[in-house]
C-alpha positions in Angstrom: -94.8 50.0 -21.1 -92.6 46.9 -21.2 -93.8 43.6 -20.0 -91.8 42.2 -17.0 -90.7 38.8 -18.2 -87.8 37.8 -16.0 -87.2 37.7 -12.3 -84.1 39.9 -12.8 -86.3 42.6 -14.4 -88.8 42.3 -11.7 -86.3 42.6 -8.8 -84.7 45.6 -10.5 -87.9 47.6 -9.8 -87.8 47.0 -6.1 -85.5 47.3 -3.1 -84.3 44.1 -1.5 -86.7 43.1 1.3 -85.7 44.1 4.8 -84.2 41.4 6.9 -87.2 41.5 9.2 -89.6 40.7 6.3 -87.6 37.6 5.5 -86.9 36.4 9.1 -90.5 36.7 10.1 -91.4 33.7 8.0 -91.9 30.7 10.3 -91.9 27.0 9.5 -94.7 26.3 12.1 -97.2 28.2 14.2 -95.9 30.1 17.2 -98.0 31.5 20.1 -98.8 34.7 18.2 -100.0 32.8 15.1 -102.2 30.4 17.2 -103.7 33.3 19.1 -104.4 35.1 15.8 -106.2 32.1 14.4 -108.1 31.6 17.6 -109.5 35.2 17.2 -110.2 35.0 13.5 -113.7 34.5 12.2 -112.6 34.5 8.5 -110.0 32.8 6.3 -109.5 33.0 2.6 -108.4 29.7 1.0 -106.3 30.0 -2.2 -105.8 26.9 -4.3 -104.8 26.0 -7.9 -105.6 23.2 -10.2 -103.1 21.1 -12.2 -104.0 23.1 -15.3 -103.1 26.4 -13.5 -106.6 27.6 -12.9 -106.8 29.4 -9.5 -109.5 29.8 -6.9 -109.8 32.0 -3.8 -112.7 31.1 -1.5 -113.8 32.5 1.9 -114.6 30.4 4.9 -116.2 31.8 8.0 -117.4 30.9 11.5 -117.2 31.8 15.1 -113.8 33.2 16.1 -111.4 30.2 16.2 -113.6 28.0 14.0 -110.3 26.8 12.4 -109.1 24.2 14.8 -105.4 24.2 15.7 -104.4 20.5 16.1 -100.8 21.3 16.8 -98.1 23.8 15.7 -97.9 22.2 12.3 -101.5 21.2 11.6 -104.8 23.1 11.0 -108.3 21.7 10.6 -110.7 23.7 8.5 -114.3 22.4 8.6 -116.2 22.5 5.3 -119.8 23.7 6.0 -122.6 23.9 3.4 -121.8 26.1 0.4 -122.7 26.3 -3.3 -121.4 22.7 -4.0 -119.2 23.9 -6.9 -116.2 22.3 -5.0 -113.6 24.5 -6.7 -111.4 24.5 -3.7 -111.9 20.9 -2.9 -111.2 19.7 -6.4 -108.0 21.8 -6.5 -106.8 20.3 -3.3 -107.4 16.7 -4.6 -105.4 17.6 -7.7 -102.4 19.4 -6.2 -102.5 19.1 -2.4 -101.5 22.7 -1.9 -103.1 25.6 -0.2 -102.5 29.2 0.9 -104.5 30.8 3.7 -105.1 34.4 4.8 -106.7 34.9 8.2 -108.4 38.2 9.2 -109.6 39.6 12.5 -112.2 42.5 12.4 -110.5 45.7 13.4 -107.0 44.3 12.8 -105.1 45.7 9.8 -102.4 43.0 10.1 -103.2 39.7 8.5 -101.8 36.1 9.0 -100.7 34.1 6.0 -100.2 30.4 6.1 -99.0 28.2 3.2 -98.6 24.4 3.1 -99.9 21.1 2.0 -103.5 20.1 2.2 -105.7 17.0 2.2 -109.4 16.3 2.6 -110.3 14.0 5.4 -113.5 12.4 6.8 -112.0 10.8 9.9 -114.6 10.7 12.6 -112.2 12.1 15.2 -111.3 15.1 13.0 -115.0 15.8 12.2 -115.7 15.7 15.9 -113.0 18.3 16.7 -114.7 20.7 14.2 -118.4 20.1 15.1 -120.8 23.0 15.8 -123.3 21.9 18.4 -124.5 18.5 17.3 -123.6 19.0 13.6 -120.5 17.8 11.9 -118.9 19.1 8.7 -118.9 16.8 5.6 -115.2 16.8 5.6 -112.2 18.6 7.1 -109.4 20.3 5.2 -106.2 19.3 7.0 -103.4 21.8 6.4 -99.8 20.9 7.1 -98.1 24.2 7.8 -94.9 24.9 5.9 -94.9 28.8 6.1 -96.5 31.2 8.5 -96.0 34.9 8.8 -97.8 38.1 9.8 -98.6 40.3 6.9 -98.1 44.0 7.2 -101.0 46.4 7.7 -100.5 48.6 4.6 -103.1 47.0 2.3 -106.0 47.2 4.9 -104.8 50.7 5.9 -105.1 51.8 2.3 -108.5 50.2 1.9 -109.8 51.4 5.2 -111.7 48.2 5.3 -112.7 48.4 9.0 -113.4 52.1 9.0 -117.2 52.6 9.5 -117.0 55.7 7.3 -115.9 53.4 4.4 -119.0 51.2 4.6 -121.5 51.4 1.8 -125.2 50.8 2.1 -126.2 47.5 0.5 -128.6 49.4 -1.8 -125.7 50.8 -4.0 -125.9 47.5 -5.9 -128.8 45.3 -6.9 -129.6 42.4 -4.6 -127.8 39.1 -5.1 -131.1 37.6 -6.3 -131.5 40.3 -9.0 -127.9 40.0 -10.2 -128.1 36.2 -10.5 -131.5 36.4 -12.3 -129.8 38.5 -15.0 -126.5 36.6 -15.1 -128.3 33.2 -15.4 -131.1 34.5 -17.6 -133.6 32.9 -15.2 -137.3 33.1 -15.7 -137.9 32.6 -12.0 -138.7 35.6 -9.8 -135.7 37.2 -8.2 -135.0 36.1 -4.6 -135.3 39.2 -2.3 -132.6 40.1 0.1 -134.8 39.1 3.0 -135.6 35.7 1.4 -131.9 35.1 0.8 -130.9 35.9 4.4 -133.6 33.7 5.8 -132.5 30.8 3.5 -128.9 31.2 4.5 -129.8 31.1 8.2 -131.2 27.6 7.6 -128.3 26.4 5.5 -125.4 27.8 7.6 -124.4 24.5 9.2 
């Protein structure tokens, strides 16, 4: 098999995109995009560092936890995580981000690309608060591209099909896997202990 090393070689393998696939890309959020975001409890943040290293990280919350400031601006609260800060460091370095929103039961996705910055402005934190709690910071996304992604990938994966769901027991618990991966001498955290800890650390 030959390596594809030019855009010409790559394009030769595929048909030209349909006009609809090109025209659907918007420069700001329309009513369908905003409604999709308002219903979405999960978004994947894709970023890259200056040295080219990439990261994709999920963010979740109640449906609509990503705040729509206006047709060109999104606010993503950063709630407690693992403190690796891979996403945040990449944003500081490059100021770029790609988003993929999902709605349970929907096979279509919403993709948003644009510029990003990290802000701690009191008014922005207040817009993203949960109850009395505020996030440490807000990822402010300036929308440059927004478009609905076709359903084929999720249809192939049958992601939302209950028949496709696997019991958690087909793999070891997170605690057992991490104990082995980190060569820890501490007892492995049980699934029940992990879930209880997460409940206390969610916000």
